[in-house]
PQR file with spaces between the fields and no chain letter, atoms N, CA, C, O and H, PARSE charges and radii, in Angstrom:
ATOM       1  N    MET     1      -9.254    7.142    5.480 -0.4000 1.5000
ATOM       2  CA   MET     1      -9.369    7.865    4.252 -0.0000 2.0000
ATOM       3  C    MET     1      -8.828    6.992    3.123  0.5500 1.7000
ATOM       4  O    MET     1      -7.892    6.215    3.310 -0.5500 1.4000
ATOM       5  N    VAL     2      -9.426    7.134    1.971 -0.4000 1.5000
ATOM       6  CA   VAL     2      -8.986    6.425    0.778 -0.0000 2.0000
ATOM       7  C    VAL     2      -8.513    7.472   -0.224  0.5500 1.7000
ATOM       8  O    VAL     2      -9.255    8.388   -0.579 -0.5500 1.4000
ATOM       9  H    VAL     2     -10.186    7.765    1.819  0.4000 1.0000
ATOM      10  N    PHE     3      -7.278    7.326   -0.671 -0.4000 1.5000
ATOM      11  CA   PHE     3      -6.691    8.260   -1.633 -0.0000 2.0000
ATOM      12  C    PHE     3      -6.740    7.648   -3.029  0.5500 1.7000
ATOM      13  O    PHE     3      -6.276    6.525   -3.226 -0.5500 1.4000
ATOM      14  H    PHE     3      -6.675    6.582   -0.383  0.4000 1.0000
ATOM      15  N    THR     4      -7.294    8.368   -3.996 -0.4000 1.5000
ATOM      16  CA   THR     4      -7.360    7.890   -5.379 -0.0000 2.0000
ATOM      17  C    THR     4      -6.977    9.017   -6.329  0.5500 1.7000
ATOM      18  O    THR     4      -6.916   10.182   -5.937 -0.5500 1.4000
ATOM      19  H    THR     4      -7.671    9.281   -3.836  0.4000 1.0000
ATOM      20  N    HIS     5      -6.726    8.661   -7.554 -0.4000 1.5000
ATOM      21  CA   HIS     5      -6.418    9.609   -8.621 -0.0000 2.0000
ATOM      22  C    HIS     5      -5.185   10.466   -8.335  0.5500 1.7000
ATOM      23  O    HIS     5      -5.182   11.666   -8.611 -0.5500 1.4000
ATOM      24  H    HIS     5      -6.776    7.715   -7.872  0.4000 1.0000
ATOM      25  N    PHE     6      -4.138    9.850   -7.779 -0.4000 1.5000
ATOM      26  CA   PHE     6      -2.896   10.585   -7.546 -0.0000 2.0000
ATOM      27  C    PHE     6      -1.826   10.109   -8.521  0.5500 1.7000
ATOM      28  O    PHE     6      -1.916    9.012   -9.072 -0.5500 1.4000
ATOM      29  H    PHE     6      -4.140    8.875   -7.554  0.4000 1.0000
ATOM      30  N    ILE     7      -0.826   10.939   -8.725 -0.4000 1.5000
ATOM      31  CA   ILE     7       0.272   10.629   -9.636 -0.0000 2.0000
ATOM      32  C    ILE     7       1.523   10.385   -8.799  0.5500 1.7000
ATOM      33  O    ILE     7       1.904   11.221   -7.979 -0.5500 1.4000
ATOM      34  H    ILE     7      -0.753   11.830   -8.277  0.4000 1.0000
ATOM      35  N    ASP     8       2.153    9.244   -9.009 -0.4000 1.5000
ATOM      36  CA   ASP     8       3.342    8.837   -8.253 -0.0000 2.0000
ATOM      37  C    ASP     8       3.055    8.877   -6.755  0.5500 1.7000
ATOM      38  O    ASP     8       2.195    8.138   -6.274 -0.5500 1.4000
ATOM      39  H    ASP     8       1.844    8.565   -9.675  0.4000 1.0000
ATOM      40  N    VAL     9       3.754    9.720   -6.017 -0.4000 1.5000
ATOM      41  CA   VAL     9       3.564    9.797   -4.562 -0.0000 2.0000
ATOM      42  C    VAL     9       2.883   11.093   -4.131  0.5500 1.7000
ATOM      43  O    VAL     9       2.950   11.451   -2.955 -0.5500 1.4000
ATOM      44  H    VAL     9       4.453   10.320   -6.408  0.4000 1.0000
ATOM      45  N    ALA    10       2.240   11.795   -5.036 -0.4000 1.5000
ATOM      46  CA   ALA    10       1.589   13.075   -4.736 -0.0000 2.0000
ATOM      47  C    ALA    10       0.199   12.840   -4.128  0.5500 1.7000
ATOM      48  O    ALA    10      -0.816   13.138   -4.758 -0.5500 1.4000
ATOM      49  H    ALA    10       2.186   11.505   -5.992  0.4000 1.0000
ATOM      50  N    PHE    11       0.160   12.306   -2.901 -0.4000 1.5000
ATOM      51  CA   PHE    11      -1.111   11.980   -2.250 -0.0000 2.0000
ATOM      52  C    PHE    11      -1.962   13.205   -1.962  0.5500 1.7000
ATOM      53  O    PHE    11      -3.190   13.128   -1.996 -0.5500 1.4000
ATOM      54  H    PHE    11       0.985   12.065   -2.389  0.4000 1.0000
ATOM      55  N    LEU    12      -1.328   14.329   -1.681 -0.4000 1.5000
ATOM      56  CA   LEU    12      -2.088   15.530   -1.326 -0.0000 2.0000
ATOM      57  C    LEU    12      -2.847   16.123   -2.501  0.5500 1.7000
ATOM      58  O    LEU    12      -3.746   16.940   -2.304 -0.5500 1.4000
ATOM      59  H    LEU    12      -0.330   14.392   -1.654  0.4000 1.0000
ATOM      60  N    SER    13      -2.501   15.725   -3.726 -0.4000 1.5000
ATOM      61  CA   SER    13      -3.238   16.202   -4.897 -0.0000 2.0000
ATOM      62  C    SER    13      -4.290   15.196   -5.346  0.5500 1.7000
ATOM      63  O    SER    13      -4.872   15.341   -6.421 -0.5500 1.4000
ATOM      64  H    SER    13      -1.770   15.060   -3.886  0.4000 1.0000
ATOM      65  N    SER    14      -4.535   14.188   -4.535 -0.4000 1.5000
ATOM      66  CA   SER    14      -5.462   13.122   -4.905 -0.0000 2.0000
ATOM      67  C    SER    14      -6.892   13.444   -4.482  0.5500 1.7000
ATOM      68  O    SER    14      -7.151   14.450   -3.822 -0.5500 1.4000
ATOM      69  H    SER    14      -4.062   14.070   -3.662  0.4000 1.0000
ATOM      70  N    THR    15      -7.804   12.575   -4.874 -0.4000 1.5000
ATOM      71  CA   THR    15      -9.181   12.614   -4.387 -0.0000 2.0000
ATOM      72  C    THR    15      -9.205   11.837   -3.074  0.5500 1.7000
ATOM      73  O    THR    15      -8.721   10.707   -3.016 -0.5500 1.4000
ATOM      74  H    THR    15      -7.594   11.757   -5.411  0.4000 1.0000
ATOM      75  N    ILE    16      -9.764   12.433   -2.019 -0.4000 1.5000
ATOM      76  CA   ILE    16      -9.760   11.809   -0.701 -0.0000 2.0000
ATOM      77  C    ILE    16     -11.184   11.480   -0.294  0.5500 1.7000
ATOM      78  O    ILE    16     -12.064   12.341   -0.310 -0.5500 1.4000
ATOM      79  H    ILE    16     -10.158   13.351   -2.067  0.4000 1.0000
ATOM      80  N    GLN    17     -11.403   10.212    0.073 -0.4000 1.5000
ATOM      81  CA   GLN    17     -12.708    9.750    0.549 -0.0000 2.0000
ATOM      82  C    GLN    17     -12.548    9.358    2.015  0.5500 1.7000
ATOM      83  O    GLN    17     -11.708    8.522    2.347 -0.5500 1.4000
ATOM      84  H    GLN    17     -10.689    9.512    0.085  0.4000 1.0000
ATOM      85  N    THR    18     -13.347    9.958    2.888 -0.4000 1.5000
ATOM      86  CA   THR    18     -13.316    9.635    4.306 -0.0000 2.0000
ATOM      87  C    THR    18     -14.304    8.514    4.588  0.5500 1.7000
ATOM      88  O    THR    18     -15.429    8.516    4.089 -0.5500 1.4000
ATOM      89  H    THR    18     -14.029   10.637    2.618  0.4000 1.0000
ATOM      90  N    MET    19     -13.864    7.553    5.400 -0.4000 1.5000
ATOM      91  CA   MET    19     -14.727    6.435    5.784 -0.0000 2.0000
ATOM      92  C    MET    19     -15.055    6.576    7.264  0.5500 1.7000
ATOM      93  O    MET    19     -14.151    6.733    8.084 -0.5500 1.4000
ATOM      94  H    MET    19     -12.950    7.551    5.805  0.4000 1.0000
ATOM      95  N    LEU    20     -16.316    6.523    7.610 -0.4000 1.5000
ATOM      96  CA   LEU    20     -16.753    6.635    8.997 -0.0000 2.0000
ATOM      97  C    LEU    20     -16.993    5.256    9.575  0.5500 1.7000
ATOM      98  O    LEU    20     -17.525    4.376    8.898 -0.5500 1.4000
ATOM      99  H    LEU    20     -17.051    6.395    6.944  0.4000 1.0000
ATOM     100  N    PHE    21     -16.599    5.064   10.829 -0.4000 1.5000
ATOM     101  CA   PHE    21     -16.768    3.794   11.508 -0.0000 2.0000
ATOM     102  C    PHE    21     -17.793    3.937   12.619  0.5500 1.7000
ATOM     103  O    PHE    21     -18.064    5.046   13.080 -0.5500 1.4000
ATOM     104  H    PHE    21     -16.166    5.778   11.379  0.4000 1.0000
ATOM     105  N    LYS    22     -18.361    2.825   13.049 -0.4000 1.5000
ATOM     106  CA   LYS    22     -19.384    2.838   14.092 -0.0000 2.0000
ATOM     107  C    LYS    22     -18.778    2.744   15.490  0.5500 1.7000
ATOM     108  O    LYS    22     -19.505    2.531   16.460 -0.5500 1.4000
ATOM     109  H    LYS    22     -18.140    1.924   12.675  0.4000 1.0000
ATOM     110  N    TYR    23     -17.473    2.898   15.606 -0.4000 1.5000
ATOM     111  CA   TYR    23     -16.809    2.801   16.892 -0.0000 2.0000
ATOM     112  C    TYR    23     -15.676    3.821   16.956  0.5500 1.7000
ATOM     113  O    TYR    23     -15.257    4.368   15.936 -0.5500 1.4000
ATOM     114  H    TYR    23     -16.883    3.071   14.818  0.4000 1.0000
ATOM     115  N    VAL    24     -15.194    4.063   18.156 -0.4000 1.5000
ATOM     116  CA   VAL    24     -14.062    4.961   18.353 -0.0000 2.0000
ATOM     117  C    VAL    24     -12.915    4.129   18.903  0.5500 1.7000
ATOM     118  O    VAL    24     -13.062    3.477   19.937 -0.5500 1.4000
ATOM     119  H    VAL    24     -15.535    3.619   18.984  0.4000 1.0000
ATOM     120  N    SER    25     -11.778    4.145   18.225 -0.4000 1.5000
ATOM     121  CA   SER    25     -10.632    3.361   18.679 -0.0000 2.0000
ATOM     122  C    SER    25      -9.361    3.896   18.047  0.5500 1.7000
ATOM     123  O    SER    25      -9.392    4.824   17.238 -0.5500 1.4000
ATOM     124  H    SER    25     -11.658    4.675   17.385  0.4000 1.0000
ATOM     125  N    GLN    26      -8.260    3.306   18.422 -0.4000 1.5000
ATOM     126  CA   GLN    26      -6.966    3.651   17.859 -0.0000 2.0000
ATOM     127  C    GLN    26      -6.617    2.601   16.817  0.5500 1.7000
ATOM     128  O    GLN    26      -6.214    1.491   17.167 -0.5500 1.4000
ATOM     129  H    GLN    26      -8.235    2.553   19.080  0.4000 1.0000
ATOM     130  N    GLU    27      -6.765    2.936   15.541 -0.4000 1.5000
ATOM     131  CA   GLU    27      -6.443    1.993   14.488 -0.0000 2.0000
ATOM     132  C    GLU    27      -4.934    1.776   14.453  0.5500 1.7000
ATOM     133  O    GLU    27      -4.156    2.718   14.600 -0.5500 1.4000
ATOM     134  H    GLU    27      -7.092    3.837   15.256  0.4000 1.0000
ATOM     135  N    GLU    28      -4.533    0.526   14.256 -0.4000 1.5000
ATOM     136  CA   GLU    28      -3.121    0.174   14.306 -0.0000 2.0000
ATOM     137  C    GLU    28      -2.550   -0.202   12.947  0.5500 1.7000
ATOM     138  O    GLU    28      -1.399    0.116   12.647 -0.5500 1.4000
ATOM     139  H    GLU    28      -5.165   -0.240   14.137  0.4000 1.0000
ATOM     140  N    SER    29      -3.333   -0.867   12.135 -0.4000 1.5000
ATOM     141  CA   SER    29      -2.794   -1.310   10.843 -0.0000 2.0000
ATOM     142  C    SER    29      -3.900   -1.401    9.806  0.5500 1.7000
ATOM     143  O    SER    29      -5.087   -1.468   10.125 -0.5500 1.4000
ATOM     144  H    SER    29      -4.268   -1.126   12.378  0.4000 1.0000
ATOM     145  N    ILE    30      -3.466   -1.399    8.553 -0.4000 1.5000
ATOM     146  CA   ILE    30      -4.382   -1.524    7.432 -0.0000 2.0000
ATOM     147  C    ILE    30      -3.741   -2.427    6.392  0.5500 1.7000
ATOM     148  O    ILE    30      -2.535   -2.365    6.154 -0.5500 1.4000
ATOM     149  H    ILE    30      -2.502   -1.344    8.294  0.4000 1.0000
ATOM     150  N    CYS    31      -4.551   -3.255    5.784 -0.4000 1.5000
ATOM     151  CA   CYS    31      -4.059   -4.170    4.757 -0.0000 2.0000
ATOM     152  C    CYS    31      -5.129   -4.296    3.681  0.5500 1.7000
ATOM     153  O    CYS    31      -6.300   -4.519    3.986 -0.5500 1.4000
ATOM     154  H    CYS    31      -5.531   -3.306    5.976  0.4000 1.0000
ATOM     155  N    PHE    32      -4.730   -4.155    2.433 -0.4000 1.5000
ATOM     156  CA   PHE    32      -5.665   -4.293    1.329 -0.0000 2.0000
ATOM     157  C    PHE    32      -5.649   -5.724    0.820  0.5500 1.7000
ATOM     158  O    PHE    32      -4.615   -6.231    0.386 -0.5500 1.4000
ATOM     159  H    PHE    32      -3.778   -3.974    2.185  0.4000 1.0000
ATOM     160  N    LYS    33      -6.805   -6.365    0.879 -0.4000 1.5000
ATOM     161  CA   LYS    33      -6.946   -7.720    0.354 -0.0000 2.0000
ATOM     162  C    LYS    33      -6.989   -7.676   -1.165  0.5500 1.7000
ATOM     163  O    LYS    33      -6.360   -8.487   -1.844 -0.5500 1.4000
ATOM     164  H    LYS    33      -7.645   -5.953    1.231  0.4000 1.0000
ATOM     165  N    ASP    34      -7.735   -6.724   -1.680 -0.4000 1.5000
ATOM     166  CA   ASP    34      -7.841   -6.491   -3.117 -0.0000 2.0000
ATOM     167  C    ASP    34      -8.274   -5.043   -3.311  0.5500 1.7000
ATOM     168  O    ASP    34      -8.259   -4.269   -2.354 -0.5500 1.4000
ATOM     169  H    ASP    34      -8.247   -6.065   -1.128  0.4000 1.0000
ATOM     170  N    ILE    35      -8.650   -4.666   -4.494 -0.4000 1.5000
ATOM     171  CA   ILE    35      -8.988   -3.264   -4.784 -0.0000 2.0000
ATOM     172  C    ILE    35     -10.248   -2.789   -4.045  0.5500 1.7000
ATOM     173  O    ILE    35     -10.451   -1.585   -3.892 -0.5500 1.4000
ATOM     174  H    ILE    35      -8.662   -5.295   -5.272  0.4000 1.0000
ATOM     175  N    ASN    36     -11.093   -3.718   -3.589 -0.4000 1.5000
ATOM     176  CA   ASN    36     -12.353   -3.337   -2.946 -0.0000 2.0000
ATOM     177  C    ASN    36     -12.463   -3.738   -1.477  0.5500 1.7000
ATOM     178  O    ASN    36     -13.456   -3.408   -0.829 -0.5500 1.4000
ATOM     179  H    ASN    36     -10.928   -4.696   -3.714  0.4000 1.0000
ATOM     180  N    THR    37     -11.467   -4.439   -0.939 -0.4000 1.5000
ATOM     181  CA   THR    37     -11.561   -4.965    0.418 -0.0000 2.0000
ATOM     182  C    THR    37     -10.350   -4.537    1.232  0.5500 1.7000
ATOM     183  O    THR    37      -9.211   -4.643    0.777 -0.5500 1.4000
ATOM     184  H    THR    37     -10.660   -4.707   -1.466  0.4000 1.0000
ATOM     185  N    VAL    38     -10.609   -4.051    2.445 -0.4000 1.5000
ATOM     186  CA   VAL    38      -9.531   -3.617    3.326 -0.0000 2.0000
ATOM     187  C    VAL    38      -9.757   -4.218    4.718  0.5500 1.7000
ATOM     188  O    VAL    38     -10.888   -4.333    5.191 -0.5500 1.4000
ATOM     189  H    VAL    38     -11.534   -3.964    2.815  0.4000 1.0000
ATOM     190  N    TYR    39      -8.643   -4.597    5.359 -0.4000 1.5000
ATOM     191  CA   TYR    39      -8.663   -5.066    6.741 -0.0000 2.0000
ATOM     192  C    TYR    39      -8.036   -3.988    7.617  0.5500 1.7000
ATOM     193  O    TYR    39      -6.996   -3.427    7.271 -0.5500 1.4000
ATOM     194  H    TYR    39      -7.724   -4.503    4.975  0.4000 1.0000
ATOM     195  N    ILE    40      -8.673   -3.698    8.755 -0.4000 1.5000
ATOM     196  CA   ILE    40      -8.154   -2.718    9.698 -0.0000 2.0000
ATOM     197  C    ILE    40      -8.174   -3.350   11.090  0.5500 1.7000
ATOM     198  O    ILE    40      -9.159   -3.971   11.490 -0.5500 1.4000
ATOM     199  H    ILE    40      -9.518   -4.154    9.036  0.4000 1.0000
ATOM     200  N    THR    41      -7.072   -3.180   11.816 -0.4000 1.5000
ATOM     201  CA   THR    41      -7.014   -3.654   13.197 -0.0000 2.0000
ATOM     202  C    THR    41      -6.909   -2.455   14.124  0.5500 1.7000
ATOM     203  O    THR    41      -6.450   -1.383   13.727 -0.5500 1.4000
ATOM     204  H    THR    41      -6.272   -2.676   11.491  0.4000 1.0000
ATOM     205  N    HIS    42      -7.342   -2.650   15.369 -0.4000 1.5000
ATOM     206  CA   HIS    42      -7.149   -1.607   16.368 -0.0000 2.0000
ATOM     207  C    HIS    42      -6.639   -2.218   17.655  0.5500 1.7000
ATOM     208  O    HIS    42      -6.807   -3.409   17.917 -0.5500 1.4000
ATOM     209  H    HIS    42      -7.715   -3.520   15.692  0.4000 1.0000
ATOM     210  N    GLU    43      -6.012   -1.367   18.451 -0.4000 1.5000
ATOM     211  CA   GLU    43      -5.311   -1.861   19.632 -0.0000 2.0000
ATOM     212  C    GLU    43      -6.255   -2.314   20.734  0.5500 1.7000
ATOM     213  O    GLU    43      -7.420   -1.922   20.788 -0.5500 1.4000
ATOM     214  H    GLU    43      -5.876   -0.399   18.239  0.4000 1.0000
ATOM     215  N    ARG    44      -5.729   -3.129   21.585 -0.4000 1.5000
ATOM     216  CA   ARG    44      -6.476   -3.613   22.737 -0.0000 2.0000
ATOM     217  C    ARG    44      -6.442   -2.550   23.829  0.5500 1.7000
ATOM     218  O    ARG    44      -5.400   -1.952   24.098 -0.5500 1.4000
ATOM     219  H    ARG    44      -4.782   -3.447   21.540  0.4000 1.0000
ATOM     220  N    THR    45      -7.598   -2.323   24.455 -0.4000 1.5000
ATOM     221  CA   THR    45      -7.668   -1.439   25.615 -0.0000 2.0000
ATOM     222  C    THR    45      -8.109   -2.270   26.807  0.5500 1.7000
ATOM     223  O    THR    45      -8.364   -3.466   26.671 -0.5500 1.4000
ATOM     224  H    THR    45      -8.445   -2.808   24.236  0.4000 1.0000
ATOM     225  N    GLN    46      -8.201   -1.651   27.964 -0.4000 1.5000
ATOM     226  CA   GLN    46      -8.638   -2.414   29.134 -0.0000 2.0000
ATOM     227  C    GLN    46     -10.127   -2.743   29.081  0.5500 1.7000
ATOM     228  O    GLN    46     -10.603   -3.573   29.855 -0.5500 1.4000
ATOM     229  H    GLN    46      -7.994   -0.679   28.074  0.4000 1.0000
ATOM     230  N    PHE    47     -10.873   -2.096   28.171 -0.4000 1.5000
ATOM     231  CA   PHE    47     -12.307   -2.334   28.087 -0.0000 2.0000
ATOM     232  C    PHE    47     -12.713   -3.151   26.864  0.5500 1.7000
ATOM     233  O    PHE    47     -13.758   -3.802   26.881 -0.5500 1.4000
ATOM     234  H    PHE    47     -10.486   -1.421   27.542  0.4000 1.0000
ATOM     235  N    LYS    48     -11.914   -3.130   25.816 -0.4000 1.5000
ATOM     236  CA   LYS    48     -12.250   -3.826   24.578 -0.0000 2.0000
ATOM     237  C    LYS    48     -11.031   -4.566   24.062  0.5500 1.7000
ATOM     238  O    LYS    48      -9.897   -4.116   24.225 -0.5500 1.4000
ATOM     239  H    LYS    48     -11.065   -2.601   25.803  0.4000 1.0000
ATOM     240  N    GLY    49     -11.281   -5.712   23.434 -0.4000 1.5000
ATOM     241  CA   GLY    49     -10.191   -6.491   22.880 -0.0000 2.0000
ATOM     242  C    GLY    49      -9.778   -6.001   21.509  0.5500 1.7000
ATOM     243  O    GLY    49     -10.516   -5.273   20.845 -0.5500 1.4000
ATOM     244  H    GLY    49     -12.202   -6.077   23.302  0.4000 1.0000
ATOM     245  N    ALA    50      -8.590   -6.410   21.093 -0.4000 1.5000
ATOM     246  CA   ALA    50      -8.107   -6.086   19.750 -0.0000 2.0000
ATOM     247  C    ALA    50      -8.975   -6.816   18.727  0.5500 1.7000
ATOM     248  O    ALA    50      -9.314   -7.984   18.917 -0.5500 1.4000
ATOM     249  H    ALA    50      -7.991   -7.002   21.632  0.4000 1.0000
ATOM     250  N    ASN    51      -9.329   -6.135   17.655 -0.4000 1.5000
ATOM     251  CA   ASN    51     -10.218   -6.729   16.659 -0.0000 2.0000
ATOM     252  C    ASN    51      -9.677   -6.520   15.256  0.5500 1.7000
ATOM     253  O    ASN    51      -8.897   -5.606   14.991 -0.5500 1.4000
ATOM     254  H    ASN    51      -9.054   -5.186   17.501  0.4000 1.0000
ATOM     255  N    LEU    52     -10.113   -7.387   14.379 -0.4000 1.5000
ATOM     256  CA   LEU    52      -9.825   -7.285   12.960 -0.0000 2.0000
ATOM     257  C    LEU    52     -11.150   -7.012   12.255  0.5500 1.7000
ATOM     258  O    LEU    52     -12.107   -7.772   12.410 -0.5500 1.4000
ATOM     259  H    LEU    52     -10.746   -8.130   14.594  0.4000 1.0000
ATOM     260  N    HIS    53     -11.207   -5.924   11.479 -0.4000 1.5000
ATOM     261  CA   HIS    53     -12.423   -5.553   10.766 -0.0000 2.0000
ATOM     262  C    HIS    53     -12.184   -5.657    9.265  0.5500 1.7000
ATOM     263  O    HIS    53     -11.106   -5.327    8.769 -0.5500 1.4000
ATOM     264  H    HIS    53     -10.430   -5.306   11.354  0.4000 1.0000
ATOM     265  N    GLU    54     -13.193   -6.114    8.559 -0.4000 1.5000
ATOM     266  CA   GLU    54     -13.137   -6.180    7.111 -0.0000 2.0000
ATOM     267  C    GLU    54     -14.130   -5.172    6.560  0.5500 1.7000
ATOM     268  O    GLU    54     -15.301   -5.174    6.939 -0.5500 1.4000
ATOM     269  H    GLU    54     -14.068   -6.382    8.961  0.4000 1.0000
ATOM     270  N    PHE    55     -13.658   -4.300    5.655 -0.4000 1.5000
ATOM     271  CA   PHE    55     -14.525   -3.290    5.044 -0.0000 2.0000
ATOM     272  C    PHE    55     -14.484   -3.427    3.537  0.5500 1.7000
ATOM     273  O    PHE    55     -13.460   -3.786    2.955 -0.5500 1.4000
ATOM     274  H    PHE    55     -12.706   -4.298    5.347  0.4000 1.0000
ATOM     275  N    PHE    56     -15.613   -3.134    2.917 -0.4000 1.5000
ATOM     276  CA   PHE    56     -15.716   -3.160    1.474 -0.0000 2.0000
ATOM     277  C    PHE    56     -15.820   -1.725    0.986  0.5500 1.7000
ATOM     278  O    PHE    56     -16.714   -0.986    1.399 -0.5500 1.4000
ATOM     279  H    PHE    56     -16.444   -2.842    3.390  0.4000 1.0000
ATOM     280  N    ILE    57     -14.914   -1.336    0.116 -0.4000 1.5000
ATOM     281  CA   ILE    57     -14.879    0.024   -0.403 -0.0000 2.0000
ATOM     282  C    ILE    57     -15.683    0.085   -1.695  0.5500 1.7000
ATOM     283  O    ILE    57     -15.426   -0.658   -2.643 -0.5500 1.4000
ATOM     284  H    ILE    57     -14.188   -1.936   -0.219  0.4000 1.0000
ATOM     285  N    LYS    58     -16.652    0.976   -1.711 -0.4000 1.5000
ATOM     286  CA   LYS    58     -17.458    1.157   -2.917 -0.0000 2.0000
ATOM     287  C    LYS    58     -16.691    1.993   -3.919  0.5500 1.7000
ATOM     288  O    LYS    58     -16.139    3.036   -3.568 -0.5500 1.4000
ATOM     289  H    LYS    58     -16.861    1.579   -0.941  0.4000 1.0000
ATOM     290  N    GLN    59     -16.653    1.555   -5.135 -0.4000 1.5000
ATOM     291  CA   GLN    59     -15.943    2.293   -6.194 -0.0000 2.0000
ATOM     292  C    GLN    59     -16.881    3.287   -6.846  0.5500 1.7000
ATOM     293  O    GLN    59     -16.479    4.006   -7.760 -0.5500 1.4000
ATOM     294  H    GLN    59     -17.102    0.708   -5.420  0.4000 1.0000
């Protein structure tokens, strides 16, 4: 989810945008490269390796 238009730390009063992914996994971390780019990692399982994904957020 992307939270926008909030004041100070009032995230629950913000505009929330849900982002859908093409896979099911346990996301572990998120890092913003800039205002439009985000990196997300997910944990390693016995069937799939840990991966780093880059997503572009449309404004």
